[in-house]
mmCIF entry with sequence, helices, sheets and N, C-alpha, C, O atoms, coordinates in Angstrom:
data_MODEL
# 
_entry.id   MODEL 
# 
_entity.id                         1 
_entity.type                       polymer 
_entity.pdbx_number_of_molecules   1 
# 
_entity_poly.entity_id                      1 
_entity_poly.type                           'polypeptide(L)' 
_entity_poly.nstd_linkage                   no 
_entity_poly.nstd_monomer                   no 
_entity_poly.pdbx_seq_one_letter_code       
;(UNK)(UNK)(UNK)(UNK)(UNK)(UNK)(UNK)(UNK)(UNK)(UNK)(UNK)(UNK)(UNK)(UNK)(UNK)(UNK)
(UNK)(UNK)(UNK)(UNK)(UNK)(UNK)(UNK)(UNK)(UNK)(UNK)(UNK)(UNK)(UNK)(UNK)(UNK)(UNK)
(UNK)(UNK)(UNK)(UNK)(UNK)(UNK)(UNK)(UNK)(UNK)(UNK)(UNK)(UNK)(UNK)
;
_entity_poly.pdbx_seq_one_letter_code_can   XXXXXXXXXXXXXXXXXXXXXXXXXXXXXXXXXXXXXXXXXXXXX 
_entity_poly.pdbx_strand_id                 A 
# 
loop_
_entity_poly_seq.entity_id 
_entity_poly_seq.num 
_entity_poly_seq.mon_id 
_entity_poly_seq.hetero 
1 1  UNK n 
1 2  UNK n 
1 3  UNK n 
1 4  UNK n 
1 5  UNK n 
1 6  UNK n 
1 7  UNK n 
1 8  UNK n 
1 9  UNK n 
1 10 UNK n 
1 11 UNK n 
1 12 UNK n 
1 13 UNK n 
1 14 UNK n 
1 15 UNK n 
1 16 UNK n 
1 17 UNK n 
1 18 UNK n 
1 19 UNK n 
1 20 UNK n 
1 21 UNK n 
1 22 UNK n 
1 23 UNK n 
1 24 UNK n 
1 25 UNK n 
1 26 UNK n 
1 27 UNK n 
1 28 UNK n 
1 29 UNK n 
1 30 UNK n 
1 31 UNK n 
1 32 UNK n 
1 33 UNK n 
1 34 UNK n 
1 35 UNK n 
1 36 UNK n 
1 37 UNK n 
1 38 UNK n 
1 39 UNK n 
1 40 UNK n 
1 41 UNK n 
1 42 UNK n 
1 43 UNK n 
1 44 UNK n 
1 45 UNK n 
# 
_struct_asym.id          A 
_struct_asym.entity_id   1 
# 
loop_
_struct_conf.conf_type_id 
_struct_conf.id 
_struct_conf.pdbx_PDB_helix_id 
_struct_conf.beg_label_comp_id 
_struct_conf.beg_label_asym_id 
_struct_conf.beg_label_seq_id 
_struct_conf.pdbx_beg_PDB_ins_code 
_struct_conf.end_label_comp_id 
_struct_conf.end_label_asym_id 
_struct_conf.end_label_seq_id 
_struct_conf.pdbx_end_PDB_ins_code 
_struct_conf.beg_auth_comp_id 
_struct_conf.beg_auth_asym_id 
_struct_conf.beg_auth_seq_id 
_struct_conf.end_auth_comp_id 
_struct_conf.end_auth_asym_id 
_struct_conf.end_auth_seq_id 
_struct_conf.pdbx_PDB_helix_class 
_struct_conf.details 
_struct_conf.pdbx_PDB_helix_length 
HELX_P HELX_P1 AA1 UNK A 2  ? UNK A 9  ? UNK A 2  UNK A 9  1 ? 8 
HELX_P HELX_P2 AA2 UNK A 14 ? UNK A 17 ? UNK A 14 UNK A 17 1 ? 4 
HELX_P HELX_P3 AA3 UNK A 26 ? UNK A 28 ? UNK A 26 UNK A 28 5 ? 3 
HELX_P HELX_P4 AA4 UNK A 29 ? UNK A 34 ? UNK A 29 UNK A 34 1 ? 6 
# 
_struct_conf_type.id          HELX_P 
_struct_conf_type.criteria    ? 
_struct_conf_type.reference   ? 
# 
loop_
_atom_site.group_PDB 
_atom_site.id 
_atom_site.type_symbol 
_atom_site.label_atom_id 
_atom_site.label_alt_id 
_atom_site.label_comp_id 
_atom_site.label_asym_id 
_atom_site.label_entity_id 
_atom_site.label_seq_id 
_atom_site.pdbx_PDB_ins_code 
_atom_site.Cartn_x 
_atom_site.Cartn_y 
_atom_site.Cartn_z 
_atom_site.occupancy 
_atom_site.B_iso_or_equiv 
_atom_site.pdbx_formal_charge 
_atom_site.auth_seq_id 
_atom_site.auth_comp_id 
_atom_site.auth_asym_id 
_atom_site.auth_atom_id 
_atom_site.pdbx_PDB_model_num 
ATOM 1   N N  . UNK A 1 1  ? 0.841   -1.169 0.000  1.00 0.00 ? 1  UNK A N  1 
ATOM 2   C CA . UNK A 1 1  ? 0.000   0.000  0.000  1.00 0.00 ? 1  UNK A CA 1 
ATOM 3   C C  . UNK A 1 1  ? 0.896   1.245  0.000  1.00 0.00 ? 1  UNK A C  1 
ATOM 4   O O  . UNK A 1 1  ? 1.877   1.315  0.741  1.00 0.00 ? 1  UNK A O  1 
ATOM 5   N N  . UNK A 1 2  ? 0.556   2.195  -0.816 1.00 0.00 ? 2  UNK A N  1 
ATOM 6   C CA . UNK A 1 2  ? 1.351   3.411  -0.953 1.00 0.00 ? 2  UNK A CA 1 
ATOM 7   C C  . UNK A 1 2  ? 1.409   4.182  0.368  1.00 0.00 ? 2  UNK A C  1 
ATOM 8   O O  . UNK A 1 2  ? 2.462   4.697  0.742  1.00 0.00 ? 2  UNK A O  1 
ATOM 9   N N  . UNK A 1 3  ? 0.286   4.260  1.067  1.00 0.00 ? 3  UNK A N  1 
ATOM 10  C CA . UNK A 1 3  ? 0.247   4.988  2.337  1.00 0.00 ? 3  UNK A CA 1 
ATOM 11  C C  . UNK A 1 3  ? 1.249   4.411  3.339  1.00 0.00 ? 3  UNK A C  1 
ATOM 12  O O  . UNK A 1 3  ? 1.971   5.163  3.993  1.00 0.00 ? 3  UNK A O  1 
ATOM 13  N N  . UNK A 1 4  ? 1.297   3.085  3.462  1.00 0.00 ? 4  UNK A N  1 
ATOM 14  C CA . UNK A 1 4  ? 2.243   2.462  4.380  1.00 0.00 ? 4  UNK A CA 1 
ATOM 15  C C  . UNK A 1 4  ? 3.684   2.725  3.945  1.00 0.00 ? 4  UNK A C  1 
ATOM 16  O O  . UNK A 1 4  ? 4.553   2.936  4.792  1.00 0.00 ? 4  UNK A O  1 
ATOM 17  N N  . UNK A 1 5  ? 3.944   2.715  2.660  1.00 0.00 ? 5  UNK A N  1 
ATOM 18  C CA . UNK A 1 5  ? 5.277   3.005  2.146  1.00 0.00 ? 5  UNK A CA 1 
ATOM 19  C C  . UNK A 1 5  ? 5.702   4.424  2.538  1.00 0.00 ? 5  UNK A C  1 
ATOM 20  O O  . UNK A 1 5  ? 6.823   4.639  2.999  1.00 0.00 ? 5  UNK A O  1 
ATOM 21  N N  . UNK A 1 6  ? 4.804   5.378  2.351  1.00 0.00 ? 6  UNK A N  1 
ATOM 22  C CA . UNK A 1 6  ? 5.106   6.775  2.694  1.00 0.00 ? 6  UNK A CA 1 
ATOM 23  C C  . UNK A 1 6  ? 5.375   6.917  4.190  1.00 0.00 ? 6  UNK A C  1 
ATOM 24  O O  . UNK A 1 6  ? 6.292   7.634  4.590  1.00 0.00 ? 6  UNK A O  1 
ATOM 25  N N  . UNK A 1 7  ? 4.586   6.245  5.008  1.00 0.00 ? 7  UNK A N  1 
ATOM 26  C CA . UNK A 1 7  ? 4.819   6.291  6.455  1.00 0.00 ? 7  UNK A CA 1 
ATOM 27  C C  . UNK A 1 7  ? 6.213   5.773  6.789  1.00 0.00 ? 7  UNK A C  1 
ATOM 28  O O  . UNK A 1 7  ? 6.960   6.413  7.529  1.00 0.00 ? 7  UNK A O  1 
ATOM 29  N N  . UNK A 1 8  ? 6.557   4.612  6.239  1.00 0.00 ? 8  UNK A N  1 
ATOM 30  C CA . UNK A 1 8  ? 7.864   4.011  6.523  1.00 0.00 ? 8  UNK A CA 1 
ATOM 31  C C  . UNK A 1 8  ? 9.003   4.898  6.042  1.00 0.00 ? 8  UNK A C  1 
ATOM 32  O O  . UNK A 1 8  ? 10.024  5.009  6.721  1.00 0.00 ? 8  UNK A O  1 
ATOM 33  N N  . UNK A 1 9  ? 8.848   5.527  4.891  1.00 0.00 ? 9  UNK A N  1 
ATOM 34  C CA . UNK A 1 9  ? 9.881   6.416  4.367  1.00 0.00 ? 9  UNK A CA 1 
ATOM 35  C C  . UNK A 1 9  ? 10.083  7.639  5.266  1.00 0.00 ? 9  UNK A C  1 
ATOM 36  O O  . UNK A 1 9  ? 11.124  8.293  5.204  1.00 0.00 ? 9  UNK A O  1 
ATOM 37  N N  . UNK A 1 10 ? 9.091   7.942  6.095  1.00 0.00 ? 10 UNK A N  1 
ATOM 38  C CA . UNK A 1 10 ? 9.175   9.090  7.003  1.00 0.00 ? 10 UNK A CA 1 
ATOM 39  C C  . UNK A 1 10 ? 9.369   8.674  8.455  1.00 0.00 ? 10 UNK A C  1 
ATOM 40  O O  . UNK A 1 10 ? 9.086   9.437  9.378  1.00 0.00 ? 10 UNK A O  1 
ATOM 41  N N  . UNK A 1 11 ? 9.862   7.439  8.644  1.00 0.00 ? 11 UNK A N  1 
ATOM 42  C CA . UNK A 1 11 ? 10.234  6.970  9.970  1.00 0.00 ? 11 UNK A CA 1 
ATOM 43  C C  . UNK A 1 11 ? 9.074   6.564  10.865 1.00 0.00 ? 11 UNK A C  1 
ATOM 44  O O  . UNK A 1 11 ? 9.227   6.510  12.085 1.00 0.00 ? 11 UNK A O  1 
ATOM 45  N N  . UNK A 1 12 ? 7.919   6.280  10.280 1.00 0.00 ? 12 UNK A N  1 
ATOM 46  C CA . UNK A 1 12 ? 6.755   5.861  11.056 1.00 0.00 ? 12 UNK A CA 1 
ATOM 47  C C  . UNK A 1 12 ? 6.518   4.378  10.791 1.00 0.00 ? 12 UNK A C  1 
ATOM 48  O O  . UNK A 1 12 ? 6.405   3.958  9.639  1.00 0.00 ? 12 UNK A O  1 
ATOM 49  N N  . UNK A 1 13 ? 6.443   3.595  11.851 1.00 0.00 ? 13 UNK A N  1 
ATOM 50  C CA . UNK A 1 13 ? 6.171   2.168  11.733 1.00 0.00 ? 13 UNK A CA 1 
ATOM 51  C C  . UNK A 1 13 ? 4.661   1.959  11.837 1.00 0.00 ? 13 UNK A C  1 
ATOM 52  O O  . UNK A 1 13 ? 4.102   2.100  12.925 1.00 0.00 ? 13 UNK A O  1 
ATOM 53  N N  . UNK A 1 14 ? 3.985   1.626  10.730 1.00 0.00 ? 14 UNK A N  1 
ATOM 54  C CA . UNK A 1 14 ? 2.531   1.490  10.750 1.00 0.00 ? 14 UNK A CA 1 
ATOM 55  C C  . UNK A 1 14 ? 2.025   0.472  11.769 1.00 0.00 ? 14 UNK A C  1 
ATOM 56  O O  . UNK A 1 14 ? 0.939   0.640  12.324 1.00 0.00 ? 14 UNK A O  1 
ATOM 57  N N  . UNK A 1 15 ? 2.800   -0.579 12.020 1.00 0.00 ? 15 UNK A N  1 
ATOM 58  C CA . UNK A 1 15 ? 2.363   -1.619 12.956 1.00 0.00 ? 15 UNK A CA 1 
ATOM 59  C C  . UNK A 1 15 ? 2.496   -1.183 14.407 1.00 0.00 ? 15 UNK A C  1 
ATOM 60  O O  . UNK A 1 15 ? 1.711   -1.608 15.254 1.00 0.00 ? 15 UNK A O  1 
ATOM 61  N N  . UNK A 1 16 ? 3.477   -0.342 14.703 1.00 0.00 ? 16 UNK A N  1 
ATOM 62  C CA . UNK A 1 16 ? 3.737   0.036  16.095 1.00 0.00 ? 16 UNK A CA 1 
ATOM 63  C C  . UNK A 1 16 ? 3.264   1.444  16.452 1.00 0.00 ? 16 UNK A C  1 
ATOM 64  O O  . UNK A 1 16 ? 2.907   1.703  17.601 1.00 0.00 ? 16 UNK A O  1 
ATOM 65  N N  . UNK A 1 17 ? 3.258   2.348  15.485 1.00 0.00 ? 17 UNK A N  1 
ATOM 66  C CA . UNK A 1 17 ? 3.018   3.752  15.801 1.00 0.00 ? 17 UNK A CA 1 
ATOM 67  C C  . UNK A 1 17 ? 1.572   4.207  15.617 1.00 0.00 ? 17 UNK A C  1 
ATOM 68  O O  . UNK A 1 17 ? 1.187   5.260  16.126 1.00 0.00 ? 17 UNK A O  1 
ATOM 69  N N  . UNK A 1 18 ? 0.777   3.433  14.901 1.00 0.00 ? 18 UNK A N  1 
ATOM 70  C CA . UNK A 1 18 ? -0.611  3.842  14.672 1.00 0.00 ? 18 UNK A CA 1 
ATOM 71  C C  . UNK A 1 18 ? -1.460  2.651  14.289 1.00 0.00 ? 18 UNK A C  1 
ATOM 72  O O  . UNK A 1 18 ? -0.946  1.549  14.099 1.00 0.00 ? 18 UNK A O  1 
ATOM 73  N N  . UNK A 1 19 ? -2.755  2.867  14.176 1.00 0.00 ? 19 UNK A N  1 
ATOM 74  C CA . UNK A 1 19 ? -3.680  1.811  13.768 1.00 0.00 ? 19 UNK A CA 1 
ATOM 75  C C  . UNK A 1 19 ? -4.310  2.194  12.437 1.00 0.00 ? 19 UNK A C  1 
ATOM 76  O O  . UNK A 1 19 ? -4.885  3.274  12.301 1.00 0.00 ? 19 UNK A O  1 
ATOM 77  N N  . UNK A 1 20 ? -4.199  1.309  11.461 1.00 0.00 ? 20 UNK A N  1 
ATOM 78  C CA . UNK A 1 20 ? -4.799  1.539  10.152 1.00 0.00 ? 20 UNK A CA 1 
ATOM 79  C C  . UNK A 1 20 ? -6.017  0.622  10.031 1.00 0.00 ? 20 UNK A C  1 
ATOM 80  O O  . UNK A 1 20 ? -5.894  -0.602 10.082 1.00 0.00 ? 20 UNK A O  1 
ATOM 81  N N  . UNK A 1 21 ? -7.178  1.223  9.871  1.00 0.00 ? 21 UNK A N  1 
ATOM 82  C CA . UNK A 1 21 ? -8.416  0.465  9.730  1.00 0.00 ? 21 UNK A CA 1 
ATOM 83  C C  . UNK A 1 21 ? -8.753  0.368  8.247  1.00 0.00 ? 21 UNK A C  1 
ATOM 84  O O  . UNK A 1 21 ? -9.145  1.357  7.627  1.00 0.00 ? 21 UNK A O  1 
ATOM 85  N N  . UNK A 1 22 ? -8.598  -0.827 7.681  1.00 0.00 ? 22 UNK A N  1 
ATOM 86  C CA . UNK A 1 22 ? -8.885  -1.041 6.273  1.00 0.00 ? 22 UNK A CA 1 
ATOM 87  C C  . UNK A 1 22 ? -10.208 -1.770 6.070  1.00 0.00 ? 22 UNK A C  1 
ATOM 88  O O  . UNK A 1 22 ? -10.496 -2.231 4.966  1.00 0.00 ? 22 UNK A O  1 
ATOM 89  N N  . UNK A 1 23 ? -11.016 -1.879 7.122  1.00 0.00 ? 23 UNK A N  1 
ATOM 90  C CA . UNK A 1 23 ? -12.254 -2.643 7.030  1.00 0.00 ? 23 UNK A CA 1 
ATOM 91  C C  . UNK A 1 23 ? -13.446 -1.802 6.573  1.00 0.00 ? 23 UNK A C  1 
ATOM 92  O O  . UNK A 1 23 ? -14.531 -2.339 6.347  1.00 0.00 ? 23 UNK A O  1 
ATOM 93  N N  . UNK A 1 24 ? -13.254 -0.494 6.435  1.00 0.00 ? 24 UNK A N  1 
ATOM 94  C CA . UNK A 1 24 ? -14.348 0.386  6.040  1.00 0.00 ? 24 UNK A CA 1 
ATOM 95  C C  . UNK A 1 24 ? -14.470 0.378  4.511  1.00 0.00 ? 24 UNK A C  1 
ATOM 96  O O  . UNK A 1 24 ? -13.480 0.559  3.802  1.00 0.00 ? 24 UNK A O  1 
ATOM 97  N N  . UNK A 1 25 ? -15.671 0.170  4.020  1.00 0.00 ? 25 UNK A N  1 
ATOM 98  C CA . UNK A 1 25 ? -15.939 0.185  2.584  1.00 0.00 ? 25 UNK A CA 1 
ATOM 99  C C  . UNK A 1 25 ? -15.480 1.519  1.995  1.00 0.00 ? 25 UNK A C  1 
ATOM 100 O O  . UNK A 1 25 ? -15.721 2.571  2.587  1.00 0.00 ? 25 UNK A O  1 
ATOM 101 N N  . UNK A 1 26 ? -14.818 1.482  0.832  1.00 0.00 ? 26 UNK A N  1 
ATOM 102 C CA . UNK A 1 26 ? -14.254 2.695  0.238  1.00 0.00 ? 26 UNK A CA 1 
ATOM 103 C C  . UNK A 1 26 ? -15.291 3.810  0.099  1.00 0.00 ? 26 UNK A C  1 
ATOM 104 O O  . UNK A 1 26 ? -14.972 4.975  0.337  1.00 0.00 ? 26 UNK A O  1 
ATOM 105 N N  . UNK A 1 27 ? -16.502 3.478  -0.275 1.00 0.00 ? 27 UNK A N  1 
ATOM 106 C CA . UNK A 1 27 ? -17.545 4.487  -0.439 1.00 0.00 ? 27 UNK A CA 1 
ATOM 107 C C  . UNK A 1 27 ? -18.008 5.107  0.862  1.00 0.00 ? 27 UNK A C  1 
ATOM 108 O O  . UNK A 1 27 ? -18.714 6.116  0.856  1.00 0.00 ? 27 UNK A O  1 
ATOM 109 N N  . UNK A 1 28 ? -17.616 4.509  1.983  1.00 0.00 ? 28 UNK A N  1 
ATOM 110 C CA . UNK A 1 28 ? -18.052 4.998  3.293  1.00 0.00 ? 28 UNK A CA 1 
ATOM 111 C C  . UNK A 1 28 ? -16.946 5.684  4.087  1.00 0.00 ? 28 UNK A C  1 
ATOM 112 O O  . UNK A 1 28 ? -17.185 6.126  5.211  1.00 0.00 ? 28 UNK A O  1 
ATOM 113 N N  . UNK A 1 29 ? -15.749 5.783  3.531  1.00 0.00 ? 29 UNK A N  1 
ATOM 114 C CA . UNK A 1 29 ? -14.633 6.330  4.309  1.00 0.00 ? 29 UNK A CA 1 
ATOM 115 C C  . UNK A 1 29 ? -14.852 7.791  4.693  1.00 0.00 ? 29 UNK A C  1 
ATOM 116 O O  . UNK A 1 29 ? -14.509 8.195  5.804  1.00 0.00 ? 29 UNK A O  1 
ATOM 117 N N  . UNK A 1 30 ? -15.417 8.584  3.791  1.00 0.00 ? 30 UNK A N  1 
ATOM 118 C CA . UNK A 1 30 ? -15.675 9.993  4.106  1.00 0.00 ? 30 UNK A CA 1 
ATOM 119 C C  . UNK A 1 30 ? -16.663 10.138 5.248  1.00 0.00 ? 30 UNK A C  1 
ATOM 120 O O  . UNK A 1 30 ? -16.456 10.947 6.153  1.00 0.00 ? 30 UNK A O  1 
ATOM 121 N N  . UNK A 1 31 ? -17.726 9.366  5.213  1.00 0.00 ? 31 UNK A N  1 
ATOM 122 C CA . UNK A 1 31 ? -18.732 9.418  6.277  1.00 0.00 ? 31 UNK A CA 1 
ATOM 123 C C  . UNK A 1 31 ? -18.154 8.910  7.597  1.00 0.00 ? 31 UNK A C  1 
ATOM 124 O O  . UNK A 1 31 ? -18.437 9.474  8.654  1.00 0.00 ? 31 UNK A O  1 
ATOM 125 N N  . UNK A 1 32 ? -17.352 7.855  7.545  1.00 0.00 ? 32 UNK A N  1 
ATOM 126 C CA . UNK A 1 32 ? -16.733 7.326  8.762  1.00 0.00 ? 32 UNK A CA 1 
ATOM 127 C C  . UNK A 1 32 ? -15.811 8.370  9.388  1.00 0.00 ? 32 UNK A C  1 
ATOM 128 O O  . UNK A 1 32 ? -15.795 8.538  10.607 1.00 0.00 ? 32 UNK A O  1 
ATOM 129 N N  . UNK A 1 33 ? -15.051 9.063  8.558  1.00 0.00 ? 33 UNK A N  1 
ATOM 130 C CA . UNK A 1 33 ? -14.177 10.126 9.053  1.00 0.00 ? 33 UNK A CA 1 
ATOM 131 C C  . UNK A 1 33 ? -14.998 11.240 9.691  1.00 0.00 ? 33 UNK A C  1 
ATOM 132 O O  . UNK A 1 33 ? -14.663 11.719 10.775 1.00 0.00 ? 33 UNK A O  1 
ATOM 133 N N  . UNK A 1 34 ? -16.069 11.649 9.023  1.00 0.00 ? 34 UNK A N  1 
ATOM 134 C CA . UNK A 1 34 ? -16.917 12.722 9.538  1.00 0.00 ? 34 UNK A CA 1 
ATOM 135 C C  . UNK A 1 34 ? -17.574 12.340 10.862 1.00 0.00 ? 34 UNK A C  1 
ATOM 136 O O  . UNK A 1 34 ? -17.863 13.208 11.685 1.00 0.00 ? 34 UNK A O  1 
ATOM 137 N N  . UNK A 1 35 ? -17.809 11.057 11.067 1.00 0.00 ? 35 UNK A N  1 
ATOM 138 C CA . UNK A 1 35 ? -18.415 10.570 12.308 1.00 0.00 ? 35 UNK A CA 1 
ATOM 139 C C  . UNK A 1 35 ? -17.395 10.356 13.409 1.00 0.00 ? 35 UNK A C  1 
ATOM 140 O O  . UNK A 1 35 ? -17.754 9.926  14.506 1.00 0.00 ? 35 UNK A O  1 
ATOM 141 N N  . UNK A 1 36 ? -16.116 10.652 13.136 1.00 0.00 ? 36 UNK A N  1 
ATOM 142 C CA . UNK A 1 36 ? -15.086 10.548 14.168 1.00 0.00 ? 36 UNK A CA 1 
ATOM 143 C C  . UNK A 1 36 ? -14.444 9.183  14.314 1.00 0.00 ? 36 UNK A C  1 
ATOM 144 O O  . UNK A 1 36 ? -13.845 8.899  15.352 1.00 0.00 ? 36 UNK A O  1 
ATOM 145 N N  . UNK A 1 37 ? -14.548 8.330  13.310 1.00 0.00 ? 37 UNK A N  1 
ATOM 146 C CA . UNK A 1 37 ? -13.966 7.006  13.389 1.00 0.00 ? 37 UNK A CA 1 
ATOM 147 C C  . UNK A 1 37 ? -12.485 6.987  13.055 1.00 0.00 ? 37 UNK A C  1 
ATOM 148 O O  . UNK A 1 37 ? -11.870 5.921  13.037 1.00 0.00 ? 37 UNK A O  1 
ATOM 149 N N  . UNK A 1 38 ? -11.908 8.140  12.791 1.00 0.00 ? 38 UNK A N  1 
ATOM 150 C CA . UNK A 1 38 ? -10.481 8.214  12.508 1.00 0.00 ? 38 UNK A CA 1 
ATOM 151 C C  . UNK A 1 38 ? -10.017 9.643  12.457 1.00 0.00 ? 38 UNK A C  1 
ATOM 152 O O  . UNK A 1 38 ? -10.824 10.570 12.383 1.00 0.00 ? 38 UNK A O  1 
ATOM 153 N N  . UNK A 1 39 ? -8.712  9.822  12.497 1.00 0.00 ? 39 UNK A N  1 
ATOM 154 C CA . UNK A 1 39 ? -8.128  11.160 12.430 1.00 0.00 ? 39 UNK A CA 1 
ATOM 155 C C  . UNK A 1 39 ? -7.821  11.569 10.992 1.00 0.00 ? 39 UNK A C  1 
ATOM 156 O O  . UNK A 1 39 ? -7.749  12.759 10.684 1.00 0.00 ? 39 UNK A O  1 
ATOM 157 N N  . UNK A 1 40 ? -7.639  10.577 10.108 1.00 0.00 ? 40 UNK A N  1 
ATOM 158 C CA . UNK A 1 40 ? -7.308  10.827 8.704  1.00 0.00 ? 40 UNK A CA 1 
ATOM 159 C C  . UNK A 1 40 ? -8.002  9.800  7.840  1.00 0.00 ? 40 UNK A C  1 
ATOM 160 O O  . UNK A 1 40 ? -8.388  8.734  8.318  1.00 0.00 ? 40 UNK A O  1 
ATOM 161 N N  . UNK A 1 41 ? -8.159  10.117 6.570  1.00 0.00 ? 41 UNK A N  1 
ATOM 162 C CA . UNK A 1 41 ? -8.634  9.158  5.583  1.00 0.00 ? 41 UNK A CA 1 
ATOM 163 C C  . UNK A 1 41 ? -7.786  9.334  4.325  1.00 0.00 ? 41 UNK A C  1 
ATOM 164 O O  . UNK A 1 41 ? -7.387  10.446 3.981  1.00 0.00 ? 41 UNK A O  1 
ATOM 165 N N  . UNK A 1 42 ? -7.523  8.241  3.661  1.00 0.00 ? 42 UNK A N  1 
ATOM 166 C CA . UNK A 1 42 ? -6.763  8.283  2.414  1.00 0.00 ? 42 UNK A CA 1 
ATOM 167 C C  . UNK A 1 42 ? -7.738  8.025  1.278  1.00 0.00 ? 42 UNK A C  1 
ATOM 168 O O  . UNK A 1 42 ? -8.380  6.975  1.231  1.00 0.00 ? 42 UNK A O  1 
ATOM 169 N N  . UNK A 1 43 ? -7.850  8.966  0.375  1.00 0.00 ? 43 UNK A N  1 
ATOM 170 C CA . UNK A 1 43 ? -8.774  8.877  -0.747 1.00 0.00 ? 43 UNK A CA 1 
ATOM 171 C C  . UNK A 1 43 ? -7.980  8.926  -2.054 1.00 0.00 ? 43 UNK A C  1 
ATOM 172 O O  . UNK A 1 43 ? -6.869  9.455  -2.095 1.00 0.00 ? 43 UNK A O  1 
ATOM 173 N N  . UNK A 1 44 ? -8.551  8.378  -3.104 1.00 0.00 ? 44 UNK A N  1 
ATOM 174 C CA . UNK A 1 44 ? -7.915  8.459  -4.407 1.00 0.00 ? 44 UNK A CA 1 
ATOM 175 C C  . UNK A 1 44 ? -8.916  9.003  -5.405 1.00 0.00 ? 44 UNK A C  1 
ATOM 176 O O  . UNK A 1 44 ? -10.128 8.878  -5.227 1.00 0.00 ? 44 UNK A O  1 
ATOM 177 N N  . UNK A 1 45 ? -8.398  9.602  -6.443 1.00 0.00 ? 45 UNK A N  1 
ATOM 178 C CA . UNK A 1 45 ? -9.267  10.181 -7.467 1.00 0.00 ? 45 UNK A CA 1 
ATOM 179 C C  . UNK A 1 45 ? -9.309  9.311  -8.689 1.00 0.00 ? 45 UNK A C  1 
ATOM 180 O O  . UNK A 1 45 ? -9.992  9.640  -9.659 1.00 0.00 ? 45 UNK A O  1 
# 
């Protein structure tokens, strides 16, 4: 995943430093973020 690669390149260990929730349906990520289920969302165009 590109996001994990970018984190690692910037000295962040995705497994130890944060929690990545990949279980949310792509079409629902914006709504989940708006409801407070995460601090960030990664979207693609």
